[in-house]
N, C-alpha and C positions, 0 to 999 in steps of 0.2 A: 441513546448511546453516549451521553455526555456532550461535550463541545467538540465539534468537528473542525479540523484544521487543514486536512488534505483530501483531495479528490482526484481520481484518475478513472477514465472511462475507456473500456475496451468494446468499441462498437461492433467489431468483427465477431466477437464471441458473446455479445449481448449481456455484458455485466459491467458493474462499476465497483470501485474500491474506495473506501474512506478510512481515514486515520484521525485520531483525536485524543482526547483526554483519558480514554479508557486504556491506553497503552497497547492497543492491538490494531491490526488491519482487518477491516470487515469487508466481506465480498457479498455483493447483492446481484440478483438476477434482474435484468431490465425487463424481462417479459412477465414478471409477476404482477398481479393486480396491485394497484396503489395501496389498498387497505391490507394487503398481505405482504408488505415489503419488509420481511425479516431477513437478516443475514443468512446466506447459505453456507458461509464459512467464517471463522474467526482465527486469525493467525497471531500468535503471541510470542514475542521474543524481546521486544524493547522493554526497558525498565523505566521509561518515562513517556510523556506525551509523544504521539506520532504527529509530527508537525508538517510533513510534506510527502508527496508521492509522485512518482513518474513511471509511466508504462513504457516498456520497450516491446512493442507488439510483434515486430518482425524477426525477433530472435527465436531460436528453436531450442528449448521451449520458450514461449513468451515470458518475459521477466517484468517484475515490478520492483522498483527501488523505493524504499521508505527511509526517511530521515527523521530524527527524533531529538527531543530535549536531552536524551541520554548521550548525545554527541556522536552517535553512530549512524552509519548507513547500512541497510540490509538489502541484499538482492534476493528476491523470492522467485521460485517457479510460480508463475501466475496461474498455471493450471492446477497444480497440486497443493500450493501453499507451503511447500518445503523451502526452508531457508537455505540458500546456496552459498552465500558469502557474507561476512560481516566485516566492516571496516571502521575503526576508530577514526572519525573523519575531521574532527574540529575541536578547538579549544573551548568553544561554547556550544550552545545547542544549534542543531542544523536547521536553518530557516527555509531553505528551498533546494530543490533538486530538479535538474532538467536532463532529459535523455536526448542525445543527439543521434542522428541517423547512422553515423559510422561508429 
């Protein structure tokens, strides 16, 4: 899947998310066998590399925030992959994102 830049793990739901040079967020099932580790979903909305990810697991529904070289942040429904909100976030590419409990 190209170069990977961001990783977020949802231990409660048994999956992890990666973002990178392919411009999408890939969802993987932690329970799949190592040799069968193909994405179970691919979410596409960024127009450049996905550089960072942060999971907000206790929201309803759980949310994933992705940052990108396209200068945007996108909030996703972590269960369905539906984009919930997009924000032009920065004058340059977004390098990191952190989710706080409140």
